[in-house]
Residue, then its C-alpha position, 0 to 999 in steps of 0.5 A: m806699091k804692090q810687088i808682083g811675085i814672078p819666079v824666074c830661073v836660068l838653067l845652066l843646062s849642061a856642061t860639055i867636056m872636051l879633053l885636051l892632052p897637056g902632055a904625052s904621058q899624062a891626061a887631065s880629067c875633070t868632072v863638071t857640075a853646073r847650078a842654075v842661077p837662083f833668081g827667085n821672084y822679080n819685082p818689076f817696080s824695084i829700082n834695084p837690079l836683081n843680082r844672083t850668083a851661081r857656080i860651075t865646079a870642076v873636080c880635076k885630076g892632073n895639071g892644066r888650065l880649064t876655060v869656061a864659056l857660056s852660050t847665048g841661050q834662046s835669045g841668040s845674042y849675048n846682050p841682052r840674053y832673055m828668058i821667055s814665059a811659057i804662058t805669055s811669050d813675054q821676054l825678061d831681059y837678063n845677063l850673066y857676068t864674069t865678076a861681081a861688078r857685073v861689067i864683063i858679059f860671060g860668053d864665048g869670047a865673041g862680041g865683047t864677051q869673055t870666057v873665064s880660065k883657071n889653072f888646076k893641079n889635082n884640085t877643085v876649080r870653082v867658077n862663079v857666074y854672076g846674074q842680073i835682071t835689069v830694072m823696071q821691065n813691063i812683063a806679066p807674072g809667071i815663070y820665065s826660063d832660059n837654057i844656057v850651055a856651059t862648055v868647059t875645055f881643059 
């Protein structure tokens, strides 16, 4: 069986920060970074889905709770999301999940998706993003990409 190397990537394009005051006397602040999901090469003949993990990190000062939501990307839908080849316009289905079990779709809370929330108190908060490309998709070799916006509120 021949393996076709198809590099793919999902970009967590930006993190939008909205500041909510937890109390009148002290405002919380967080600096947020987001990494791309490193899918690497996809083998369309594999019987196993391609699973990868990325992370959104928030270094926070003060006390509060942050919530992370992810956009649909260029698909306009949470299920499935897809990446597009710039050369062939082929679509490669994938999704992003809230846990390693890859059951609950990471989104904005709409359409059966969920956000991820965590408390902070002058610490670093890490939110994992679990990506999966489903098996046996008939696509042309190439580079596939999508842009996901992570919105972090606190």
